[in-house]
C-alpha positions in Angstrom: -38.0 65.7 -0.4 -40.5 63.0 -1.1 -42.9 62.0 2.0 -43.0 58.7 3.4 -45.5 57.3 2.5 -47.7 54.5 4.7 -50.8 52.6 3.4 -52.7 50.3 5.4 -56.4 48.3 5.3 -58.9 48.4 8.3 -58.0 44.7 8.8 -54.0 45.9 8.9 -54.8 48.1 12.1 -57.4 46.0 13.6 -54.1 43.1 13.4 -51.7 45.5 14.6 -53.7 46.4 17.6 -54.7 43.0 18.2 -50.8 41.6 18.0 -48.3 44.0 16.7 -45.6 40.8 16.5 -48.3 39.3 14.2 -48.7 42.2 11.9 -44.9 42.5 11.1 -44.9 38.9 10.4 -47.8 39.2 7.9 -47.3 42.3 6.7 -43.7 43.1 6.8 -41.8 40.1 6.4 -44.8 38.6 4.1 -44.3 35.6 6.2 -47.3 33.0 6.6 -47.4 29.5 7.4 -46.7 27.2 4.4 -49.3 25.0 5.6 -52.3 27.2 6.3 -55.8 26.2 4.8 -56.7 29.0 2.8 -60.3 27.8 2.0 -62.6 29.8 3.3 -60.7 32.7 2.3 -60.9 31.6 -1.4 -64.3 30.8 -1.2 -65.1 34.4 0.2 -63.5 36.0 -2.4 -65.0 33.9 -5.0 -68.3 35.2 -3.5 -67.1 38.7 -3.6 -66.3 38.0 -6.8 -70.1 37.0 -7.8 -71.3 40.1 -5.8 -69.2 42.1 -8.2 -70.6 40.5 -11.1 -74.3 39.9 -10.3 -74.6 43.9 -8.9 -72.7 44.6 -11.9 -75.3 43.0 -14.1 -78.6 45.0 -12.1 -77.1 48.0 -12.2 -77.1 47.1 -16.2 -80.5 46.4 -16.4 -81.9 47.3 -12.6 -86.1 45.6 -14.1 -84.8 42.3 -14.5 -85.2 40.0 -11.5 -82.7 39.5 -9.3 -82.9 36.0 -9.8 -81.8 36.8 -13.6 -78.9 38.5 -12.4 -78.4 35.3 -10.3 -78.6 33.1 -13.2 -76.6 35.5 -16.0 -73.7 35.9 -12.8 -73.7 32.1 -12.4 -73.0 31.2 -16.4 -70.3 34.0 -16.9 -68.5 32.7 -14.3 -69.2 28.7 -15.5 -68.9 29.2 -19.3 -65.2 30.8 -18.3 -64.4 28.4 -15.4 -64.0 31.1 -13.2 -64.5 29.7 -10.2 -61.2 27.6 -10.5 -59.4 30.6 -10.1 -60.0 30.6 -6.5 -59.7 26.8 -6.2 -63.1 26.0 -6.4 -64.0 22.4 -7.7 -67.3 22.3 -10.3 -69.2 20.5 -7.4 -68.1 23.1 -4.7 -69.1 25.7 -7.4 -72.5 24.2 -8.0 -73.0 24.3 -4.0 -72.0 27.8 -4.0 -74.2 28.5 -6.3 -77.3 27.4 -4.9 -76.3 28.8 -1.5 -75.8 32.5 -3.5 -79.6 31.9 -4.9 -80.6 31.5 -1.6 -78.9 34.6 0.2 -80.8 36.5 -2.5 -84.2 34.7 -1.9 -83.8 35.7 1.9 -82.7 39.0 1.6 -85.0 39.5 -2.0 -86.6 42.3 -0.1 -84.2 43.9 0.8 -81.9 43.8 -2.5 -80.1 46.8 -3.8 -79.8 48.4 -6.9 -76.0 50.4 -7.6 -76.0 53.7 -8.3 -74.3 54.4 -11.4 -71.5 57.2 -12.2 -70.7 58.2 -15.4 -71.8 54.7 -16.8 -69.8 52.3 -14.5 -71.9 50.7 -11.5 -70.5 51.8 -7.7 -69.8 48.4 -7.0 -66.0 47.2 -5.4 -65.4 50.7 -5.2 -61.8 51.7 -3.8 -60.8 54.7 -1.2 -58.5 56.0 0.4 -58.7 58.1 3.3 -55.8 60.1 4.4 -55.3 60.3 8.3 -52.1 61.8 9.2 -49.8 64.1 7.0 -47.0 66.2 7.7 -43.9 67.6 6.3 -42.6 64.0 6.3 -45.4 61.7 6.8 -48.3 60.8 4.3 -51.0 57.9 6.3 -53.7 56.5 4.4 -56.2 54.2 5.2 -57.8 52.2 2.0 -60.6 49.8 1.5 -63.2 48.7 -0.5 -66.8 49.0 -0.5 -69.0 46.3 -2.2 -71.1 49.0 -3.1 -73.0 52.3 -3.2 -76.6 52.7 -3.5 -79.6 54.8 -3.0 -82.0 54.7 -0.5 -84.8 56.7 0.1 -82.6 59.5 -1.3 -79.4 58.9 1.1 -76.5 57.4 -0.7 -75.5 54.6 1.6 -72.7 52.1 0.9 -73.0 48.2 1.4 -70.5 46.0 2.7 -72.3 42.2 2.9 -69.4 40.6 5.3 -69.8 43.0 8.3 -73.2 44.9 7.3 -74.7 43.7 11.3 -71.6 43.9 12.9 -69.4 47.2 14.4 -66.2 47.4 15.1 -64.1 50.1 17.2 -60.5 50.2 15.6 -59.3 53.0 17.9 -60.0 53.4 21.5 -60.9 57.3 21.2 -64.2 56.7 18.8 
């Protein structure tokens, strides 16, 4: 007999604790508002994609400047108009590239070079962790790390959107 497997992201777990009914509608019934505006989410996904390309370039050529990598990322997205896949028009794309470059300038002294495993940069690294298992059930938490870096001899993970925040999903933590 195969096990019943439940794989959840931290966002799903957090929503289930905040409002079980909202969780059920969104994740079990796959319902969402028909008129829901997703611009911020779409742009957030685009920024994540920009970081993925940027850090892949950083890992491939760590000696080049972060601005060269930013320019390379922008050229890749612009030539192929990849930003349109995120519902972003050309004018908004140009603005986002400027903001991305400003972000890099602000944090230029603490920029990272991703670790490379078997010729693959540790960028947008997916993982699953078993949180419960018995003969009948397998419960997993799944997520993605923006990147893994080596700093002062230690391997660390970096998550840009929540780097300065902490969240306790369970009361017993």
